[in-house]
C-alpha positions, -999 to +999 in steps of 0.1 A: +707-574+559+682-555+543+686-516+533+653-512+555+673-524+584+704-503+579+703-467+565+683-439+557+649-460+553+652-473+586+648-438+603+617-429+581+600-464+581+570-450+600+564-422+581+566-442+547+541-464+561+519-439+569+521-421+539+515-453+518+485-460+538+471-425+534+476-428+496+461-460+497+429-447+514+427-419+494+427-442+462+400-463+479+375-434+485+383-422+451+375-455+437+343-457+457+332-424+451+338-430+412+317-461+413+288-444+432+288-418+406+286-446+376+258-463+394+237-433+401+241-424+365+231-458+353+200-458+374+193-421+361+198-432+325+181-466+327+148-459+314+165-447+280+186-476+280+157-497+282+136-478+253+165-487+227+173-523+237+176-543+209+144-564+200+134-588+175+105-580+151+081-600+131+077-590+094+036-599+091+032-585+055+055-575+027+045-559-005+065-547-038+045-524-059+055-511-093+035-480-104+037-452-129+046-418-116+054-384-130+085-365-125+091-329-133+124-314-135+111-280-128+125-266-164+098-245-184+097-255-219+073-237-241+056-221-212+050-257-193+071-278-171+086-305-185+073-337-169+072-375-180+062-406-165+085-431-151+081-463-131+083-461-096+088-489-069+074-493-033+083-516-006+056-518+022+061-539+051+041-546+081+061-555+115+050-565+149+074-561+177+072-562+218+088-530+234+104-533+266+072-525+288+055-552+272+035-534+247+030-549+213+031-527+186+020-531+150+035-510+124+039-502+086+071-494+073 
């Protein structure tokens, strides 16, 4: 014989079943509520998610330029700023990509 048919559990079985059903229904309602809140938040934030989705871009032009530029350290030597010429390196890239709403963007980076 099982302990449900003899002893303390047999007298309280309907109450335990009712209590377990109430707990189950409360968990189900809480889960449905949490899910609906998450879905509503997703639909509210969806435009922001789409704006920052990963996309690929096409490099249409690349240029590496070496120039001479002056660098001044801000120290005054004999009533003049201390400046000297040095090599400067610049990279210029032109890229092209399509945004989430289909707009073609051409940009220089």
